[in-house]
N, C-alpha and C positions, 0 to 999 in steps of 0.2 A: 401611454408609452411614447417616449421620444427616442428616436434613433440618434445615438451619439456618433457612431461610426458604423460601417457596414456590418449588420448583424448583431450589434450591441445596443441594447435598449435600456432606457432608464424610466422607471415608474416611481413617481413621487407620491408617497403615502403619508401626507401630513409633513412632519419634520424629518422623516427618514426615507431613504431611497432603497428600492429593490432593483436589481439589475438582471436582465435576461440576455443570454448569449445563444444565438442560433448556430449550431454546429452541424456537421455532417451526420452526427448520431442522434440529433434531437436538440432539446433546449436545456441549457444549464442555467440555473438560478444562482445568484450570489446574494445570500441573506434573504430573509422572509418578512421583515417588518414586525410590527406589533401583533399581539394575539388577535385572531379573528379577521385577518386580512386576506385569507386565501380567496374569498370571492372577488375581491378587488384585483388580485393578481390574475385570477382566471379571466376576468373581463379585459384586463390589459393585454393578455396573451391573445385573446380573440381579436382584439383590434389590430394586431399585426399578423393575423391569419394563422395563429398557432393555438394550441390547446394544452390543458394541463396534462393530458395523456402523452404529450410529446416531451415532458420534462423527465430527463433521465438522471440528473444529478443536481444536488444542491451543495454549493460551496459555502461554508460558514466562516465569516471573518473572526467572530468572537461571540462570547456567550451572553452578552447583555440582552435584556428582554425586548428591546426595540429592534433587535437583529434576528433573534431566534423565536420570536413570539408565535409565529405561524408555522414553525418548522415541523412539529409533530403532525399537525393536520395535513400539511402538504405532502409529507412523506407517506402518510396513510392514503391520501387521495391519488397520488401519482405513482407510488412504488419506486420513487427515485432514491438513489443512493445518497446518503448524507455523508459529507466529508468535512472533518474538522480537526483542529490540532489536538494532540493528546492532552495538553495541559488544560484545555477547556472542557474535556470530556466529562469530568465528574459533575459539573453543573448542568450540562446539556442532558445527560442521562438521568439526572435526579439523584445520583449517589451523594452529592453534596446539596443540601437544600438551600434555597436563596436566603440571604440574610434578611432578618426582620427589619422593616423600615423603622428608623428612629426619628422622632420629631413629627410634628403635625404636617409640615409640608411634604416630607418623604412619604408619610402614610397616604396623603391625598394623591400624590403622584403614583404610588403603588396601586391604589384603587383604580385610577384612571387608566393605567396600563393594562390591568387585568392579569389573569393567571397564565403563566407559561407552563404548558404541559411537557414533561420530560419525554425524550424519545431516544431511540437507539441510534448509534453512529455506525455506519457501515464501513468506513475507511478512515483510519487515523493518520494524520500527518505527523511524522516524527522527525523528519530531516529537512533542514532549511535548504531551499533550492530544489526540492523534489518536484516531480511532475504528477500531480494527483489525477489529472485528466490530460489527454493530448492537447498540446498547445498552451497549457496553463502551467506557470511556475509558481510554487508556493513560497512566499517570502516571510519568514518569521519576523514579525515586527512588534516585539513586546513593549510593554509600557502602559498602554491603555488598559490591557489585561495581560496576564502572563503568557497566554497562548495566542495572542492576536496574530492573525495571518493576513497579509495582503497578497493579491494574486496579479501576476503579470501575464497578459494574454499576447501571444505572438501573432498579432494582426494589425494591419494598417500602421506600421511603425511602432507598435507597442501600445497596449491599453492597460493601464494600471487600475486595479480595483483596490483602492486604498482602505476601504472600510472606515474605521475610526482612527487609523494611524495618522490621518490628516483630514482636514475639512477645508471647504472653500467658501468664500464670500466675495461676490463681485469680482471673480477671477483671481483673487488673492488666496494663497494657501497658508494654512497655519496648522499647528499640532492640535491634538485633542484638548478640550477644556480640563484644567487641573482638577476641579472638584470631583469629576467622575473618572479620573485616571489613577490607576493603582500606583504607578511609578513614573512621575513626570520626567525624571532624569533619563530613564530608559526610553521613554516615548520620544524625547528629543534626539536620542541616538538613532532611533528607528527612522525618524523623519530625515535625519542627515543621510542615513543609508539609502533611503529611497531617492534622495537628491543626487546620489552618485550613479544612478542607473541611467538608462536611455529609454525614453518613451514619448510618444507624440500626444497621447490622450490620457486623461485621468478622470476617474469617477469616484464618488465619495458616498459614505453612508449619510452624510449631512452636507448639503450644499450642492451647487450646480457643477456639472462636468466642465473640465477645462480641456480645450483642444488646440492643437498646433504648438508643438514644442512645450507640452505641459510640464516637462521636467524643469524648465526654467523657472516656473512659478515656485517649485519646491526649493530650487537653489536660492531664490530670493528670500524664501522663508527662513533658511538656515544661515544666510550670509551674516 
């Protein structure tokens, strides 16, 4: 776990990041990585003097398996409330089964990722700009998926949890890769919307955090 800003930690699990936020009420996780990653998340929490038992809520940015892979297990182990956008709910709960991979490469990737176990959602996000937890604003940022949500935390000048609405590489910000994005045009609109906000820090599902007027990196990406 690496502390990005006071009480906000980033855990790199291969190519995807999981984030933990220490609050007055416990620990909030943002996404859960691939299947089978709960032991690694538990170890990361122990390193910062926390435990799985302190996790009270899990915010989900979107339904892709590298972000909800360990959601069911963590919900079971922690008793935390799962919070996700209503448009993502059918896939998270298993009402809509995952699409069968097509092609050799897709099948190999699917086997490498593993099986995502469906789970219950305790709180649905239905309104853009709502406050699912104290201090967190839910920003509907569709494009990568229809119900993708980014979260803005009111702390240290603003911390944006971009999920896959944006990614970073060497301090440069860009939108999500087109091949795994449902609607690239809407994804571009969502990136532009984030660039209109004000925040000092940004963390991503993929790529390193950007600190110090992070929103400027978003503005460069859409200029």
